[in-house]
N, C-alpha and C positions, 0 to 999 in steps of 0.2 A: 813277384811277389816268393820269399819264404815261406815253409810251411805255418811257421808261427802268427806270420803277417797276415797270413789269409787266411787263420782261425780268427783272428780279431776283426778281419773286414768281412767275410760273412755273418757271423753270430751280430755283430755289430747289423749289418743289414735285415738279417731275419727279427732283432729286437721293431726295426721299421712295419716289417708285415705284416708281423704279429700287432702293432699299434694300429697296423690299418684294418687287420681282420677285429679288430675290437671295435674301431667304429661302422665299422658296414653292421655287426651284431644287432649292436648297442642305438644305434646312429647316433648321427656326427654331433644334433644337437646334447646328447645324453652324456659327452663323454667328452672330456679335461683330461686332457696328457699332460704327464706329469715328465718323467726321465727315462732311458730306456737304453744304459750301457749294456758291451758286453762281457762276459766274465767267465771262470776256470772253466764251467764246463758249457757253458751257453751265454743267457744273455735272461735279461729282466725287464721290464718295462710296469712304471706304477702309474695308474690311474686312479681318476676320483670317478666313479661306472652310478647309476641308476641301484643297481643293487650286488648284492654278494655274488664273484663268481665261483661257482662248483665244482666240485669234481665232473658232472654231469655236464659243464661246458668244455669242458677237456678238445674232448673230441672234436666237436662243433669249431672252436681256437684252429685245432690242426687242419681240418677241413678245410676250412674257406681260406687258408694260410695255401694251402695246396694248389689252391680257383686263383689264388692269387697269381701265384710262382709265373704259376702255366695261362699267365695271363701276357706272358711272355715281355711285361713293359720296361721304357726304360729312363734309367735314375740320372738325371740334372741334376748341380747344384748350382747358385745362383751367390753373389753375394749382393746381400743389402743394406742400407743405410739404416740405422737405431728405428729413422724417425717410419721406412716404408719396412721394419722388422715388425716395428708396434704396430701397426696397421694392419699388417698380413695376421698377425695372431692377435687380435684386439677380442675374441672370442674367448681366449685360452690364457684365464689367470697367469696358471705355471712359467708359463712361456712369455710372459708378459713380465711377473717380477725376476726372471732370467736374462730380460735383455734388457733388461734396465738394472741388474746388477754388475753387467759387461765393463771395464775399464771402457774410457770413453773412446777410443782411438783401438777402442777392439774390433777385429771384423770378423764382421756377421755375416755368413752362412747358411740357405737353407739345403739342404736335397727334396727331390722333388719326387718320386714313387708314381709312374702315366701319368693323369689328368690334373686327379682327384683328392691325393696325400702329402700333404708337405708337412715337413719336421724341421727343425731347430735344430740344428746339429754341423760340429768340422769335420766329421767324414775319419777316413776316405770308405764310400760302399764301391759296391760293384757296380758295372754301365748297365746292367740288365738285368729283369727280375730271374732270368733262364740260367744263372750261372748258379743260380741256386738250386737246379731241377735236382743236383745230383746230393747235394746233404743232406742226411740226416735229423731229425728232430723228431720232438716231443714237449707238448706243456707236463712242467714237471710238479709244479704243484701253484698257490694260489695263497698269500696269503696277506695281512696288516703290513703298514710300511709309514710312520710321519714322516709328511712332504717334510723334505731334508732334514729328519731324522729327530724334528724337533717337538718332543710329547705337549707343549705347548701348541700345535699346527693341526694345518687338517688331515684327519687319520682315511688313506689312500690304501690300495689294494692293488700288490705288486704279485706280477702272473712271469713265471718264472718258467722257460725252456730251456729245455737239453739239448743240446747241437752239434754234431762231432761228422766231420767230413763225411764216412760211412756208416753204412748199417753197420757191422761187425762193429764198429769203434762203439754207434749206441748202446750194441747191446751187453757187450762187456765194460762201461761204465755203467750203467742202470744195474748190469749183476753186482757191482763193484757195491754202491749204493746200499743198495738188499741186505749186502754183508755190512758192509756200517751199521744200518739201522738196526741190524741183529745184535750189532757187537754197544749198542748206544749205550752208557755207563749206568748214565739215571734207570733204561726196563730193567737194566742187569742187576743196578742197585737193588732195585725192589724185588726184584726175584730173589736175593739171596741176602734181605734181611740186612742191609750195610749199612744205608745213612737210609733221611726222609729227610723233607722240606716243610714249611710252615707258613701259613700266611703273616703268623703272627712275627715271625724274624725269615724277612724276603732275605734269597740267597745267604742264607748260615744253616747251614749243616746241622742236620740231627742225627747224631754220629750214634748207633744201635751198637751192642754187645758185639754182632760179631765184627760191624765196622770199626769196630772202638780197637776188639784189637789186633787188627790191621794197621789201622795207624799206626800202634805202638808200637809196630814190629815195624815199619817203617823207619819210627825214632830212635827205636834201639837198634838197629843197621845202624842207621847214619851215624849216632851217637860212640858206635864200635870202633866203625870206622876215624871219626875226628878225635878218637882219644891215643888212637896207634900214632898220627899224623900231627899230636901237638896242639890240639885246640883245648877252649880249657871255656863250659860252659857258664854266661848269666846267666840271669834274668833282671827282670828292670820293671818299672812299674808302666800300668795298659792305661793310663792317663797321665797328659802332662799338662803342664802350663802353656797359654799362646806362647810367652814368652821364648822357650824353648825353639819352637817351629819358626819366630821371625828370626833367629840367630842361625838354626840350619838353612833358611830360603827357606823352606815346605810353603811354611806361610803365604810366600807371595805366587809360588810354584804351583802348589797344591791342594790347597786352604775346600777349592770345592768338591775335592775327594775325601774329606774328614768330616767326620763325625765331629759332632759341635757340640760343648755341656755351658754352654751360657751362661756368662757372669748376671747376677743380681746386681741392678743398679740399687745406691743407697736409698734408704726412703722406703721401700715396701719393705710391708707385713706380711712375713713366712705366709698366710693364709691366704692372703691376696695371689700369691702370685701363679695360679693356675685355676683360670675358672673355669677350664673347657678341656679336657684331655686332646682333645678333637682342633683348638683353636688357637692360637699362636696368642703367647705374653706378651707384653708390650711391654711388660720390662726385661725381657732376655733380650743381651745387646754383645753382640760379638768384638765388639768395640770394647769392652771391658775388659779389666787387668785381670781379674780372675775368670775368664772363659779358658776352658781347660778341649782337649782333645784327646779322641781315640786313636791310639798311635796307626800311622798306616804302614810305616816300619819303624823296623829298628835305629838305623845308623843312628841321630841324638844321643838315643839310650846308652850308646859303645861308650859316642863322643863325652857324654859325664862321665863313663864308670875309666873310662883313661884319665879326664883330665880331675879326679879326684886325690891321684898324691904325681908327685915329681918326678921323672921315669930316666934313669941310666940307656944310653943309647948297649947295654950287654944286655937288658932286659929282652932287647928286640929280636924277632917279631914277638908283638904279643896278638895274639891268635884269639879274641872274644866270637866263641858261636854265641846264637840266643835263636831259642826256635819256640817265642810267645806270641802266643793269639794278635793278629793283629787286623784292622780294619779297613775301606776302603769304601766311598759310598759310591755304589756303582748305579746310572739310571736302571729303572727295571728291566726297558726291553733288551737291555744287555747282559742281563741274567743267566745264565745258563750250568744246571746244574753243579758238578764239581769244577765244571772248567771256568765260570765267572761268578765270584760269591763276593760276599762283601764281609766276611769273617775268615780268618784261612791262619796258618805258621806256614814259614816256611826253614829251611835246614840253613837259617842267618847265619854267616862269618862277619867279623871286621877285625881284620889286621895290619897293627902299625908299624908299619920298616923304616929300614932308610930307605936313599933312592939305591944304593949298591944292592938291595935285597930282593927290587924290585922282582927278577928276572930267576933265579933262583924261586921265591915264595912262590908265582904264577904259575911256572914248571912243577910245582908238588901239588897243585891245587888240579892244574889238568888232568896230574897223574892217578891225583882222588877220584877224579871226573869219570877216567877211563876204567878204574875200580868198579864205579857205582853204576856208570852204565851196565857196565858188561854180565852182571850178576844179575840183570833183567834182561841179559841178548839184547838189546839195541841198540845200534851204534846212531854217529850224531857228526855232526860239521858243524863248524866253528864260523862267527863272523863278526865282522871288526866294524864296532861303529862309531863314527864320528863327532866332532861336535856339531850342540841342534844352537837352532838363530837363537834360544830362551838361555843358553849357557851363562855360567857365573864364573868369576873371576879373570885372569891375565890372560890373553892368547898365546901370549910365546909358556907359560907354565901349560895350557894346552896341548900346544906344538910339540914340546916335550913328552908330555904324558900318551899323548897318537905313537910317536916316533916310536917309546918305548913299546907298547903296545904292536906296531907291526911289527914290531926284530923280532918279539916272543913267538910270534904267530908265525914268522918267517922261518922261526930256525925252529921250531915245532909241525908245521904241517908242507913249510916247503912256502915261496913264493909264488902266488898267485893261486895257490891251491885254498885258501879262504872269500866268500863275499866280504864287499865292501860294501854298508848301508851309509852315506854322508849323513849327517847330520840325524845319526838317528841318537846320540848318546844319552846320556843322563844328563841333565843340564849343573851339573858337577863336576863330571870326568866322563870318559871316553870310555869305550866296554865291546867286550868280546860277550858275544851272545854262542849259547852252545846250545844249535837245535838238533834232536831228537826224530828218530825215523818210527814209526808203529809198524806192524804186522800187517797195513794193510799200505804202505809207503808215506803213509802222509805223515808232514813233519808241523814238531811243535818246537816252541823256543821254552823251556824250562831252565837249566842252566845259563848265568849268570858273573861275567868278571870284572870291575869296574873299576879301577883307577882311579882316585880320587886327590886329588891337591887342594881343594877349597874348602870341605867340611873341616879338616885343622885348623884352618884356618879363622875358618868363622871361631869359631870356637877358642882357639887360641892352643892350642896343644902343643907344648915343648918335648922334647927329650932331653939334656945332655951327653956332648957328645963328646969322643975320645978326647980333646983338648979344651974340656971344661962347658966350652960354648953350649950356646943354648940351638935347638933349631927342631925344625917343626919336621913331625912323622907323617909320613904317605897314606894313605888311608887304601884297602886292597877292600873291596865290598864283595862279597860271594857267596851264591848258593846256588848249588847244583842240580838238585831236585824241583827248586823252584818254590811254589804252594807243596804241602803237602793234599791238599784237597783238590788240585789239578793233579798234581801227578799219581792220585790213587786214579784218576777218572781214566789218565792217557792209560795207564797198563790195566784196566778194568777191560778198556774194549784193547787192547793191543791183545793180549791175555784171554779174551772172550770169557772173563770170570773164573775160567780155568786157571788160578796164581800157584806160583810156587808151590812146593811140598810149605818152604819153610814161613812164608806168609802165609796161608790158609789160617781163615779164622781156625778152622776145629779141621786136623789133617786127618785123623783116625774116627771110624763112627763104627760102635758097637752094636750088633745087632745079635741079640739072648733070640731063638731061634721058640721058646716058650719061655716063662716065667722059671722054672726049672732050670736054665740055664743059667740064671743073672747070676748065682755066686762063682762060676767060670768068669762070666763078663767083667766082674767088677774086680777079681784077679789080674786079669790081663788091665781093666783101664789103672788099676793102679803102678801095672811093671812099669807101663808106656808115661803113665803122669809122674814117675820119677825121674823119668827118663827124659822130662824138658818137652814128650810130648804133649799135644793142647787132643783131647779127645771126649767127644760128644754121644752119650748111650742111648740107647729109650730101651728101659724097663718097661715098660707098659704091656697089659698081653694086650697086645695084636697083632695083626697078621706078618707074618716077615715079610714078605712082598710088599704090604705098605713101610713097613719101618726101611728097606732098602731104595724106593721108591722117593720117600723124605730125603733121605742124605745124598740120595744120586741126583737129585733138583739143590741142595746146595753146593754139590760140588765140590762132596770133598773129597778125596786125593785115595784113601785108600778106605773101604768099607771091610767088615768082618763078624763076616756071619758065625756064629757063635752054638752048638749043639753035642747030643751026647759024646759023638764019636772027638772033636777037640777037646773038652775034657777033660774026656779018658786019658788022652795020650798030649796034652800040653800042647796039638798047635793048633794053627788059626786056617780057616776057609777066608782069601782075601780077595774081594774082586775091584781088582782098577781103576780108578776112574778113565773112562775113555775104552774100555775094553769088558766087549759083553762074556770072556769067559772068566772061571773061579777060579782057582789059585788053589789047591790046599795041601796038608799035609807041609807047613810052613811052620817051623816048629818059631814059638812065642820068645823065646830068650836073640836067634838069631832077627825075629822082625823088629825088638826095642832094640836093637844095635841098630838097622837098617834105619831105623827114622834118625835115631841119633847123630849117624854119620849126614845124613841128609838135612838135618839142621844146621850142625855146627859147616855144613861145605857150604852151605846155601844153595845147592843145586838146584840146578831148572828145571831139567827132566824128570820125571818118575823113575823109581825100580822095581824093576821083575823081582819081585822076592823069592821067586825060585832059583833068581840067576845067581 
């Protein structure tokens, strides 16, 4: 086996060892086993237990695992009939369910560890527990998990285990995890007063003043670049009648992820529509013709905008950018800060082109992506996703679209220098996904470029060609940052809250040493504000150190301490973020010009004003 194959085997085997340890600790009669797969940094196992597992149990589980491994027990694989398997696991309800759900012709195997533990499993595994003696592992955490991810099923306990080939690898990974936790955007977002969430609107961020400044700067950045590349921004209704979603195909493919505003059946008096807010009303039906839905994506509205009048080939490409609010209904257990939300905006675009424009237009999009990601100091790689099982339209059209995208990727990145995800395209067309990499080496799917031959057909879109005939345009769906919410979460963790100067909510903080220095501080604030610099100041009669501590907590790039000397000489004493040294005698006009330049160039790093 190569290193990666060995990882899978020892991690999966450790999941069985952990299950055996839990049974020995809690008693066989008190444990129901679910599933225990290997994962990227170890493994986990789901159990139904008589009590909650706490951090106090972690060492107990680890020690029992070590004891089991030291027994050097043999592992044996056996093939069973369905009847034999059901009899063997008759007291394990989740195993019985798994067996009953297997296809009739499925090969059923079990693995035994010693004489007293057996688990339903395809394998493979180690042949003897002694092969695990050199592997380093540690219980990571315990959390709740619904059986089969269904919130209507049993709530189980999932115990996670880190597992690596050596102690040094385990130690390095735990240090990486600690750093990742310190970069948690939810923690940083609260500390910097950027956003919050409330139970009354699950998965929908409340953007606080500081966070909303950042959000608007992101949109401003995107709009400026899009203006340069010839995009035209539109805005469309946030709710639409279900007929629109039926035509687009989203009703058939996406209705379970949409927020619906049901129609009201005839003959029902308005005052009887809702008796209690907590109870569903029988007069509501998604079958009604007047059922409305909050839009989960902008595509159909862009189609309707194009369809409003006739078009000539001379007008193409037409690039409709849109940044309206979108809503997608998610399961509560899937929500995760800004990474998985139910309300968001995208840097969305739908470009209408002729077939011979596809290559040049997508190349322009990738060039735009290069510029956007470079501004944040982020690298990326491309992935190509092909036709899914639930695709819409003619297979020949799909083949043509996939061939077009593959040719573009080969030309841009070189053949074989991108990943192909078979069956992972959108239902209306193949796509290119752009995976960005953050400061911790984690990858995030943000950018997407989708080629669509289906929606123009569904909406009956046409343009008059050079020969006078009507032809159907092709649509390129494009978002590069993805959702602004998710991207904000990513860069919050990437920069650890120390954002580039141009993006910071407040770029310069003013600290008058005493209230007698407020007049000079106001002069400095006025000069900076006139130059387009975002300034916050503390004019209260508070000790200077407390003011500085507050602004450092917000990670403001520059803190200006202003006293008698500065007021007399029209200079500044500057503290740069990340430095404990104060820079004195910085001319005010020089500092203002430096800040103006940082904003204009959207510089990634701070500049020392003394240089």
